[in-house]
C-alpha positions as CSV (number, residue, x, y, z in Angstrom):
1,M,0.0,0.0,0.0
2,S,1.4,3.4,-1.0
3,N,1.5,6.3,1.5
4,N,-1.3,8.0,-0.4
5,E,-3.5,4.8,-0.3
6,G,-2.8,4.6,3.5
7,L,-3.8,8.3,3.9
8,I,-7.0,7.8,1.9
9,S,-7.8,4.7,4.0
10,D,-7.1,6.4,7.3
11,L,-9.3,9.4,6.3
12,A,-12.1,7.2,5.2
13,S,-12.0,5.3,8.5
14,I,-12.2,8.7,10.3
15,I,-15.1,10.3,8.4
16,G,-16.5,7.7,6.1
17,K,-15.4,6.8,2.5
18,E,-18.3,8.8,1.0
19,S,-16.6,12.0,2.4
20,V,-13.1,11.3,1.0
21,S,-12.2,11.4,-2.7
22,D,-8.9,10.6,-4.5
23,N,-10.6,11.0,-7.9
24,I,-8.4,13.1,-10.1
25,F,-11.2,15.3,-11.3
26,D,-12.2,16.1,-7.8
27,R,-8.6,16.8,-6.8
28,I,-8.1,19.1,-9.7
29,N,-11.4,20.9,-9.3
30,Y,-10.8,21.4,-5.5
31,G,-7.2,22.3,-6.1
32,Q,-8.0,25.7,-7.8
33,D,-10.7,28.4,-7.8
34,A,-13.0,29.5,-10.6
35,F,-10.2,31.6,-12.1
36,G,-7.6,28.9,-11.8
37,L,-5.2,28.5,-14.7
38,D,-3.5,25.1,-15.3
39,L,-2.8,23.6,-12.0
40,E,0.8,22.5,-11.6
41,R,1.1,18.7,-11.2
42,S,2.9,19.1,-7.9
43,K,0.1,21.2,-6.5
44,V,-2.8,18.7,-7.1
45,P,-4.1,17.6,-3.7
46,I,-3.7,14.0,-2.7
47,A,-7.3,13.9,-1.5
48,V,-10.4,15.9,-1.1
49,V,-12.1,15.6,2.3
50,R,-15.6,16.9,2.9
51,P,-16.4,16.6,6.6
52,R,-20.1,16.9,7.5
53,S,-19.8,18.1,11.1
54,A,-17.6,20.2,13.4
55,Q,-16.5,16.9,15.1
56,E,-15.4,15.4,11.7
57,V,-13.5,18.7,11.0
58,S,-11.8,18.3,14.3
59,Q,-10.9,14.7,13.8
60,V,-9.4,15.4,10.3
61,L,-7.4,18.3,11.6
62,E,-6.1,16.2,14.5
63,Y,-5.0,13.5,12.1
64,A,-3.3,15.9,9.8
65,N,-1.5,17.6,12.6
66,T,-0.3,14.3,14.1
67,H,1.0,13.2,10.6
68,R,2.2,16.7,9.6
69,I,-0.1,16.8,6.6
70,P,-0.8,20.3,5.2
71,I,-4.5,21.3,5.0
72,Y,-5.9,23.8,2.5
73,I,-9.3,25.1,3.0
74,R,-11.6,25.7,0.1
75,G,-14.6,28.1,0.2
76,A,-17.1,28.3,-2.6
77,G,-14.4,28.3,-5.2
78,A,-15.8,31.4,-6.9
79,S,-12.7,33.6,-6.2
80,V,-15.0,36.5,-5.5
81,Q,-14.0,38.9,-2.8
82,S,-15.7,41.9,-1.4
83,H,-13.8,44.9,-0.2
């Protein structure tokens, strides 16, 4: 099992496999905002995690912190800001 497969498996065991995706289309889509240009291969996320509760967010963040995995938060993906 590769490190990425282990990561996906661990996350699925924490929040359920329906909330974790390693699908390349999801990873690219969530890896950039609406105005994203071509995403560099090295910047494509390993996984997309969609926790459904504050408790699941906490569990994912605890796991990531323990394993020193960077977390990137995605909002709506519209790249719209108000000033």
